[in-house]
N, C-alpha and C positions, 0 to 999 in steps of 0.2 A: 862414499858418496854415490848416490844413485844418479844415473842418467840414462836416457834412451837413445838408441842408435837406430835409425831407419835406413833399411837397405833398399836401394832403388834398382828396378829391373831395367837392364840396358838392351833388351831384345830389339832387333831391328825388324819391327812387325811387317813393314812393307817390302822387305827384301825379296820374299818369295814371289810376290806379285810382279815386282819389277823384273825379276829373272825370267819369268814365263813370257812377259811381254817382249823382252829383248830377244828371246829365242824365236818367237813366232814372227815378229815384225822386222827385226834387224837381220836375223840370220836366216830368214825364210825357212825355218824349221817348223812345219805345220803339225808335226806329231812327235813332239819330244817325248821320250820314253821315261824321263825322270819323273818319279812320283814325289810330289811335294806335300808331305804330311808333317805338320808342325804340332807339337805338344808343349805344354808349358808356357804358351803365350799369355801375356796379360795386356789388356788395353783399358785405359781410363777414358770415359767419355768427356769431351770438351763442351763448352757452351754452345758452339756451333753444331755439334752432333745432336744435341736435344732439339734444335730448330729443324735440322734435317729429318730427324725421326718423325716429327709432326707433319712433314710436307710430302713424304713418300706416298705415291698413289696406292701402293699395296696396303700401307698402314690406314690410309683414309678409308679404303674399302672395308678393311677389318672393323674399323670403328663404327662406320655406318651399319654394318651387318649386326652389331651388338644390339643396337636400339634404333631401328629405322624410323620409328614414329616421331620421337622428340629429339633425335640426334644427340642424346646425352653422351654417348660414346665419343662422338666427334668433338664435343666440347672438352671432354677430359683429354683427348689426344692433343688438342691445341694447347691445353694447360701445361703439357710436358715441355713445350717450348718456352712459354712465359715463366713457368716456375723452375725450369731446368732440373726436373726431377720426375720420378715415376710414382705411382700410388698402387694400391691393392687392385683397383679396377682398371687402371691404365698401367699395366705392369710391363716390366722389362722383357719378360719371356715372350710377350705378344709382339712387341714393337722393335726390339733390337735386332732381330735377324735381318730385317731389310737394310739396316745400316751396315751390318757385318758383310752382307753380300755386296754392298756398294764399295766398301773399303777393301775387302779381301776376296775378290772374285775368283782368283786363280788357285787357291789352296784346295787340296784334294780331301776326299772322304777320310775320316778319322782325325782330321785336325781339330784340335781343341783350343779354346781360349777362355780365360777367366776375364770377365768384363766388370770393371768397377763403375758404379753409377750411384747417383744420389737418390735416395728413397724418401718420400715426403710422408711422414707418419702423422703430422698435424700436432696439435696441442697435446700436452699431458693431460691425463684425467683430472689432475688437480686444477689445471687452468680451465679445462672445459667446464668445471663446476660453475665458473663465473660467467658463463653464457647466460644472459638474461638477469644478471645481478641487478638489484635495486640500489641506487645511490641517491641520497637526499640529505639535506640539512634539517635539523629539527627547527620548527617554527614556534612562535609564541603559543599557538594553539596546542602544539605537541608538548611544550614544557608544562602548560597548564593541565593537560591530561595526566602527565606523569606525576605532577605535584598534587593532583586532585583539587585544582583550583586554589591551592594554598602554597605558593611557592615563589620561584624566581625564574628568570630566563637563563638558567644554567643548571647543570646537574651536579650532584655532590656524592660522596661515598654512600650516603644514606639512600639516594634515589637510584643509583646505578642498578641495584637488584630489581628495580621496577621496569627496566628497559625491555626484558623479554615479554612481559605481559603487554607493554605498550606496543611492541612490534606485532604481537599476535592480533591486536585490534587494528593497527595501521595497515598491515598487510594480511588481511583476513583471508585472501584467496590464494596465498602462497602455498606452494607444494613442497614436500619434504625435499631438502637439499638446496632450497632457495637461499641465496646469499644477499645480505644487506650491507652496504657500506654507508655508515651514517656519520654525520658531522654534528658536533654539539659543543656548547660552551661548558666548561667544567671548573669547579673550584674545590680544593681540598677542604675549604672551611665551610661548615654548615651555617646557614643564615640564622641571625637572631630571631627568636620567636616573634618579636615586634615587627619584623619585616614580612611576616607571612599572613598578616591580618586579612588582606583581600588582594593579594598579588599586586602590591603597590607599584605605582609607575616611577619612572625616572623623571627628574625635573630637567628640562632643557630650555634654552632660549630658542626663539623662533629661528634665529640665524644658525644655531647649531643643528636644529632639525632639518633645515633646508640644505645645509652643507653635507650632512650625513644621514640621509633618510633610511629608515629601517622599519621593521614590522613591530617593534616594541610599542607598548603603551607608554606615552609621555605625558607629563603634566607641563603645560605651557601657559604663559601669561602674556597679555598684550592689551590692546585697546580695540574697542568695537569700532570698525570703520563702516563702509557702505553696507546697508542691511538690504538683503535680497528678499527676505521673507520673515516677517515677525511672527508668523504662525508656526512654521516649521523650524525656525531658528537657523536660517541660512544667512551668513554674513561673512564679511572679510575681517580677519583679525590682523592688527598692525602692531609691529614692534620695531620702532625706529624706521630704518629704510626697508624693512622686510614685511611682506604680508602673505597670508595664506587664507584660502577659502574654506570655511567651516560649513559642511554640508549637513545640517541638521544638528540641533542641540537639545538634549533631553537630560533628565536626572538619571540616576543609576537604575531606576526601575523602568526606563523607557518613556516616561511622561514628559510632555512638552512643558517647558519652563519659561519661555520668553516673557509672556505676559504676567505669569504669576510672580516672577522675580523683578518685574519692572525694569528690564534691561533696556538701555537707551544707547544710541550712537555716541561715542566718545567715552563710554564707561571703560574703566579698567576691568579686565575679565581674566579669569583663570579657568582653564578646562583641561580635560584628560581625553586623549584620543590617539589614533594611529594614523601615520602618513599614508596617503594613497594618491594615485593619479588616475583614478577610474574615469573621471570626466575630461581627461586631457590636460588638467592643470593640477599643480600641487594643492592638496586639500586635506582637511581633517575629516575623516568619515565617521558620522554618527558620534560626534563629540559629547562628552558628559560634563555637565555643569559642575564647577566647584565653588566659584564665588565671583562677585563683581563689585565695583565701586558703588556706593560710598564705603561699603565695608572693606576692612583691611585684614582679612583673616590670616592666621598663622599658616605657613606653608604646609602642605601635606608632607609626611615623612617619606623620604627617598631611601632606597636601599643604600646600606653603607658601602663605602668604596671597598672593592675587593679586586684581587688579581685573577682574571679569568684566563683559562687556557682553552684554545680551540683543539678539540680531539677529533680525529678520524678513527673509527672503530669498525671491526668486522664482526658480523653475526651470521649464523646459519641456522636454518630450521631443521631440527633433528627429530627423531622419534620421541624425544623427551621435551620437545618445544625449542623455542629460540635459545641458542647458546652462543657465547663468544667463539668465533671460528678457531679451529685448531686442526692440525694434521701432523701426526707423529713422523711422517716421512720427510718433513721439512726441518731445517735448522731454525728458520724463523718464518712466520707468516705476518707480514707487515702491511698495515694500512698507511700509505704515504702520508706523512705529517702535513698539516696545513701550511707550516712554515716553508716547505719546499715549493709549494705553489706561489706563496707570497714572494720568496726570494727570486723566483724566475718570472714573476710578473704575469702569471697565467692563471686561469681557472680550470684548465684541462691540460693534461700532459699528452703531447704529441711527439716529443723528442725524447728517445730512450736515454740519451746522455744525461738528462736531468736526473733520472733515477740512478744511473751508474754513478754519478758524482755523489749522490746521497749515500749509496751503499759503501763507496770507498771511504767517505768521511766518517760514517758511523760504525762501520765494521772493518777497521784496518787490519785486524788480526784474524779474519775469517779463515778457516782451515780449508785445505784443498778438498774438493768434491762436495762440499756442503751446498745445500740447496736453499735458496731464499725466494719465497713468493711475495711479490709486491703488488697489492691491490691499489688502484688509483681511479681517478675520474679521467676518462679519455674523451675524445671528441664525440663519441657516440654513447657516453654514459660509463657506468661502473664496469671495470674490466680488471685483468691481472696478467702479470708475466712472471715467469720463473728465470732466476739467475743462478748459475752454477759457478762455484769458484774453481778456476783452472789454474792450479799453481798458486799464484798470488793475485790473479786477475778475476774480476767478475765478468762472466760471459752470458749474454742473453741466449736462452735456449730457443731454438727455432722450429724443432720438430723435423729437422732434416738429418738423416744419417747416411753414411756411405756403406754400400753393400756390394757383394760379389756374386755373380751368377756365371755358371759355366755354359759355353755354347760350343757346338760341335757341328762339323760338316758331315751330313748324312744324305745319301742319295743326291749328292752334288748340291745340297742346300744347307744353308746355315739354320740351325734350330737350337732352341734352348734345351740344354740337357737338364731338365728339371728334376730329374732323379739323381743327379750328381750335384752335391752342394759345394764340394771343395776337392780339388785334386792337385797335387804338387809332386812331381817326379823328383825334383831337386837336382839329381845328378845330371851335369851338363847343362842344366837350364836355369840355374840361379835360384835364389830364395823366393822369387815372386813377391807377393805382398806380405810375406811373413816379416816380422820385425823382432828385434832383440832388446830386452830391457835388462840392464845391469842393476843388481840390488847391492852386491858386495863382491868385489873381485879380489880382495885380499892383495892388492897391489899389482895385479895383472891387468892387461889391456882388454882381455876378453876371455870368455869360456866358450860360449856358442860362436860359431862362425860357419860361413859356407865354403866348402871345398868341392870343386867341380867333379872330382873323381869319386867322391864318397857322399855327397849330399850335405845335410846340415849335421855338423859335428860339435861335440862339446867335451872339454876335459879340464880337470883342475890340477893335472900333473904337468908342471912347467919347470924347467931348469933343475931337475932332480928333487923338486919339493912338491909334496902333495898338499894343495892349499885348501883351506876352508872358505868356501864362497857360495854365492847364490846367483844364478843367471837364468834368464827366461827366454824361450823362443815362443813367439805369440803369432797366432793365426790372424787374418783380417776378420772382420765381422762375417758370420755365416748365417744366412737367412734360412730358418726352418719353418717358415710360415705355413708351408703347404706339405710338410713332411709327414710320413706315415710311420716308417721304422727306420730312421737314419742310423747307419752303422759306420763306425770309424775303424779303419785298419791302416797299418803302415808296416814297413819292413825296417828291422833295427839290428844293428850289431853292437855288442858290448864287449869291450876288451879290458882286462885287468879289473881292479876292485876285488870284491868277493861276493859270494852268493848271498851272504847274510845282510850286508850293508847296502848293496846295489839297489834293491827294491825300495829302500828308505830314501836313497839319494836321487833316484831317477823316477820322475812322476809325470803322469798325464793329468792335467787339470782342465776344468770347464767351468764357465760362468755365463749366466744370462743377464748380467748386470755389470758389464765391464766399465770401470770408472776412468780408464786410461792410464791407470797406475796399478801394477800388480800388488803393491803393498796395501792398497786401500780397497781392493776388490774382494768380495766374498767368493771364494773358489770351492768347488767340489773336487776332491781327489778321486779319480777313477781307479777301480780295482783292476789289477792286471788280469787279463783274460787268458794269458799263456805265461809260462815260466820265462823269466828273463834269460837271455843267453848267460851261460855260467862264467863268462869272462876269459875263457881259455883260448879263444880264437877270434878271427874277424868275419866269421860266417854270418850272413844276414839271415834272420828268422822273422817269421810273422809275429806281429804284436798280439794276434788274436783279435776277436771282434768285440768292440765296445758298443753296446746298445745305448743310443742317446734319445730314445723315444720319449723320455720324460720332458724333453725340451721341444717337443712339437709345438708349432705356433710361435716360437720365440726366435730371437736373434742371439747367437752365442759367440764366444771367443774360446779357442783352445789354448792352453798354455803348457809347454813342455819345460818343466822345472828341473834344473840340475842344481842340487843343493847338498853340499857337504858341510854346511855351516850349522850344525846342531850342537847345542850345549852338551858338553860331556862326551862327545864322540870324537875320537881321534881319527885321522885319515891315513891309515897305514898304506893304502893303495888306492889312489883315485882312478875311477873308471873312465874310459873314453866311450862316449855314446854317439852313435851315428844313426841318422834317420833318413829314409828315402821312400819314394812310392806311396805317399800318403793319399788316402782316399776317404772321403765321407760321402756316402751315397745310400740310396735305397738298395736293398738286396734285389737280385736279378728277378725274383718272382713278383716284386712290386713294381717293376718298371712298366 
């Protein structure tokens, strides 16, 4: 059974500063001769630290100097406090030194500290695609366009292939990459040919139309009430206790019909029209005459009853035209169903818990690390979020990650050691932010562990038995965004095992897409740059130099895999692996 163990650093970071203060102020020792150089320190920024960073006068001066005209730099500095994170332009190497000087003013030249902070990388490229997405529901006119004037107010399997051409006309100015989130009525059943004669209307009572107004064409019957104009055919139509103003009555060709048909107040009348409130009151705009008393014509055919489903769908403009949206980096790309809005009683999603509950209900067996993109109508229009499965839980991705940067006291000032990306002495200083993940311990409690005298050590030999197991030592996120020729070195001792099997069992791995779980991460195994110690003694030797230049501009994680669990391989003698003095940095000539 796999589980992760996280090792916490217990360094008393303030101890040295307090000691110097006690020497100088309590013992009147103005010139203590003790040199206080600390290495292996780690410090993780708190919420208050981000606020302080934005308020230091030294940092404000730096920010103003970046762009003195419109103060963009100052605005980005202030955003560090509100967002509790740094960015590429408002970076930790620029603004953290002032904080370190404030917190640790008494530490001497040569002191180093790895600082953990939050980096704001923003939306993923997949979500950024939805900036400016168009969201709309198909109207009666849209359906008529798709059906070419012969159809219904819904789509069917036969008309779905016509949607791309419709979008090309509807969004004629769209640029490649544009996304549309469209809502439409849908039926699996094709309409009867008799329903398609002239896009026939629904028959409704006046009470029904007033209770549920929409943009559909409806056939309505009632009595002619007060006549406002017998020339243009403006009158009130009455049906029981309900009335509606008819603003203009013509035949299907647009000809005036009032006098030709001899329509009089009190006549029963049937018309076709659409509901409107353009004049400030309910009305039928540009009604079309069907019949009136004394004639008693047969009712016009109405569409047969059918079950309609409201569909939300995603389309994107590609080089080949409008296509249903897809992205093979995702497990699912979802247009949030209309039923979710209806259940929540909203027309726009502002609470992410609504989406979370939907995902939990519809994808209860989603696999760890799968990515789901959900597009929806928000308060400002169409947008999208990404959700990642963390174990068994859906987690909304925020574009924030934790990173580590090394800082050093040089010339009595804290500075970012931007040519050093990670250093860990281990011996006597703890594991820092390195973690251990067990994959298979074959009944043991651990393989990797920290030992103060030796550093990080791993062995599969316990109790006289050589175990078949797999255990990982993992670095924190290492930021190589500005690297040129990053090189990894460390010292290692290997005892026991044998020269043939040890290179198979002891591996240095790297990834630029760590999922949080070694078993679901795609790793690259690094080739050994120097021969492993032969296992005959405890002498530490250099690992050689691993060139990681191919990861320039990326954030990586290193993995030290101890694995004797290979099919068909016996473990006659399990090695002990010890690591110390790890350094990932630019070579001296690049500093």
